[in-house]
Residue frames relative to the residue before (quaternion, step in Angstrom):
aa qw qx qy qz dx dy dz
M 1.0000 0.0000 0.0000 0.0000 0.00 0.00 0.00
S 0.4880 -0.6866 0.4729 0.2584 3.57 -0.94 0.89
I 0.5594 -0.5988 0.4584 0.3439 3.50 -1.19 0.70
F 0.6178 0.5483 -0.3374 0.4514 3.56 1.25 -0.36
T 0.5675 0.5184 -0.3841 0.5116 3.60 1.27 -0.04
N 0.0138 0.8170 -0.5745 0.0486 3.56 0.09 1.26
S 0.2238 -0.8107 0.5257 0.1275 3.56 0.02 1.25
A 0.5382 -0.6387 0.4371 0.3337 3.52 -1.05 0.92
S 0.6862 0.5225 -0.3243 0.3886 3.59 0.77 -0.70
R 0.7720 0.2468 -0.1552 0.5648 3.61 1.32 -0.30
S 0.2625 0.8246 -0.4781 0.1502 3.49 1.33 0.39
R 0.6382 0.5157 -0.3504 0.4517 3.65 0.99 -0.66
D 0.6672 0.4791 -0.3335 0.4627 3.63 0.94 -0.70
E 0.7675 0.4250 -0.1894 0.4410 3.53 1.02 -0.82
A 0.4551 0.7350 -0.4142 0.2849 3.54 1.33 -0.10
K 0.6562 0.5378 -0.3285 0.4149 3.54 0.94 -0.72
A 0.6574 0.4999 -0.2697 0.4952 3.53 1.08 -0.97
Y 0.6382 0.5327 -0.3140 0.4587 3.55 1.00 -0.95
T 0.6875 0.4557 -0.3099 0.4729 3.67 0.86 -0.93
A 0.6010 0.5626 -0.3405 0.4543 3.65 0.99 -0.68
A 0.6760 0.4870 -0.2887 0.4717 3.54 0.90 -1.02
I 0.6342 0.5312 -0.3231 0.4596 3.59 0.98 -0.77
L 0.7056 0.4631 -0.2644 0.4667 3.51 0.81 -1.01
D 0.5719 0.5814 -0.3533 0.4583 3.59 1.22 -0.65
L 0.6406 0.5358 -0.3372 0.4347 3.60 0.95 -0.73
L 0.6446 0.5203 -0.3301 0.4527 3.60 1.11 -0.52
G 0.2775 -0.7637 0.5241 0.2550 3.67 1.20 -0.40
T 0.8123 -0.2456 0.1718 0.5002 3.63 -0.63 -1.02
R 0.4664 0.6962 -0.4243 0.3433 3.53 1.43 -0.03
D 0.4749 -0.6588 0.5251 0.2545 3.53 -1.14 0.79
P 0.4743 -0.7041 0.4405 0.2920 3.57 -0.60 1.09
M 0.6552 0.4857 -0.3373 0.4701 3.71 0.95 -0.64
S 0.6665 0.4724 -0.3320 0.4716 3.65 1.01 -0.32
V 0.6246 0.5194 -0.3475 0.4684 3.57 1.27 -0.44
L 0.6283 0.6021 -0.3630 0.3329 3.62 0.88 -0.85
P 0.6952 0.4640 -0.3207 0.4456 3.67 0.84 -0.74
V 0.7163 0.4235 -0.2624 0.4886 3.66 1.08 -0.44
T 0.4287 0.7251 -0.4478 0.3000 3.65 1.23 -0.07
L 0.6448 0.5115 -0.3527 0.4452 3.67 0.80 -0.87
D 0.6774 0.5143 -0.2854 0.4418 3.62 0.82 -0.96
A 0.6447 0.5301 -0.3025 0.4604 3.50 1.18 -0.94
V 0.6469 0.5219 -0.2883 0.4755 3.59 1.13 -0.85
R 0.6218 0.5403 -0.3089 0.4754 3.52 0.99 -0.82
T 0.6759 0.4724 -0.2742 0.4947 3.62 0.89 -0.93
A 0.7108 0.4943 -0.2912 0.4069 3.53 0.78 -0.83
I 0.7366 0.3475 -0.1970 0.5457 3.63 1.23 -0.64
G 0.4393 0.7078 -0.4683 0.2947 3.65 1.20 -0.12
G 0.8322 0.2410 -0.1936 0.4602 3.47 -0.95 0.93
L 0.4794 0.6493 -0.4339 0.4005 3.61 1.35 -0.06
S 0.4574 -0.6707 0.5191 0.2673 3.59 -0.99 0.67
D 0.6256 -0.5157 0.3888 0.4376 3.50 -1.19 0.32
A 0.6014 0.5690 -0.3478 0.4400 3.62 1.01 -0.67
A 0.6603 0.5067 -0.2854 0.4752 3.53 0.91 -1.01
L 0.7029 0.4628 -0.2931 0.4537 3.62 0.82 -0.97
S 0.7061 0.4604 -0.2697 0.4655 3.65 1.18 -0.46
Q 0.5204 0.6840 -0.3907 0.3297 3.50 1.26 -0.35
R 0.3119 -0.7598 0.5372 0.1919 3.67 -0.69 0.92
E 0.5613 -0.6365 0.4220 0.3191 3.53 -0.96 0.73
A 0.7100 -0.1331 0.1323 0.6787 3.43 1.31 -0.84
P 0.6809 -0.4644 0.3476 0.4471 3.54 -1.30 0.32
N 0.8241 0.1699 -0.1801 0.5094 3.58 -1.09 0.85
K 0.5843 0.5100 -0.4142 0.4764 3.66 1.13 0.33
W 0.5386 -0.6332 0.4461 0.3316 3.59 -1.22 0.50
S 0.4521 -0.6250 0.5708 0.2814 3.48 -1.36 0.51
I 0.6736 -0.4388 0.3752 0.4615 3.64 -1.28 0.03
R 0.6115 0.5495 -0.3605 0.4405 3.56 1.03 -0.78
H 0.6207 0.5585 -0.3194 0.4481 3.53 0.94 -0.96
V 0.7146 0.4817 -0.2640 0.4331 3.54 0.81 -1.09
V 0.6124 0.5223 -0.3252 0.4964 3.57 1.12 -0.72
R 0.6698 0.4674 -0.3249 0.4768 3.60 0.79 -0.85
H 0.6354 0.5203 -0.3439 0.4552 3.62 0.94 -0.80
L 0.6274 0.5118 -0.3471 0.4732 3.64 1.00 -0.67
A 0.6806 0.4435 -0.3324 0.4792 3.68 0.88 -0.64
D 0.6232 0.5362 -0.3370 0.4589 3.59 1.04 -0.62
G 0.6612 0.5098 -0.2889 0.4685 3.46 1.03 -0.93
D 0.5973 0.5507 -0.3594 0.4591 3.53 1.04 -0.67
L 0.6562 0.4909 -0.3083 0.4830 3.68 0.92 -0.80
V 0.6541 0.4873 -0.3211 0.4813 3.62 0.93 -0.86
W 0.6471 0.5372 -0.3173 0.4383 3.59 0.89 -0.91
G 0.6662 0.5289 -0.2848 0.4420 3.46 0.90 -0.99
W 0.6741 0.4936 -0.2888 0.4675 3.54 1.04 -0.92
R 0.6592 0.5085 -0.2874 0.4736 3.54 1.02 -0.83
L 0.6214 0.5032 -0.3524 0.4862 3.68 1.02 -0.60
R 0.6360 0.5407 -0.3311 0.4399 3.58 0.99 -0.77
L 0.6498 0.5184 -0.2875 0.4758 3.54 1.10 -0.93
V 0.6482 0.5155 -0.3082 0.4681 3.58 0.97 -0.84
L 0.7063 0.4713 -0.2733 0.4520 3.54 0.96 -0.77
A 0.7352 0.4408 -0.2255 0.4629 3.52 1.15 -0.75
Q 0.7866 0.2834 -0.1508 0.5275 3.60 1.20 -0.50
D 0.5781 -0.6110 0.4162 0.3453 3.53 -1.20 0.53
R 0.7767 -0.0350 0.0542 0.6265 3.66 0.93 -0.95
P 0.0592 -0.8262 0.5602 0.0097 3.57 0.28 1.28
T 0.3908 -0.6385 0.5927 0.2971 3.59 -1.21 0.54
L 0.1459 -0.7693 0.6198 0.0519 3.60 -0.78 1.21
T 0.2217 -0.8185 0.5180 0.1122 3.51 -0.34 1.30
G 0.3703 -0.6961 0.5489 0.2776 3.60 -1.07 0.39
Y 0.1684 -0.7395 0.6351 0.1465 3.51 -1.41 -0.11
D 0.4839 -0.6480 0.5062 0.2995 3.50 -1.30 0.50
Q 0.3667 -0.7946 0.4435 0.1936 3.50 -0.21 1.31
D 0.6609 0.5184 -0.3233 0.4359 3.60 1.16 -0.66
L 0.6287 0.4962 -0.3341 0.4968 3.57 1.14 -0.70
W 0.6045 0.5549 -0.3409 0.4588 3.61 1.06 -0.80
A 0.6773 0.5230 -0.2802 0.4349 3.51 0.85 -1.11
């Protein structure tokens, strides 16, 4: 199982490794400088791909490019909501969600 498969039942245990893996993908780049250019990078990466290519799964039970792009959009909404909770409350409850069901 991939480190990026952060199961809801073990999310607390897996959070540190998951976060480290995400930050490792950035290399020496500052996360705050990557965020504003991510949308253009995704558009460039998928530009010109056919619907069939966007919908092709890497393997059975794996996500397609379309699933990943939708997940990024969903994650942005969730992240924004969680950030608002953290800024507005002293100890907010940050609920998880099943990314596969949501996708």
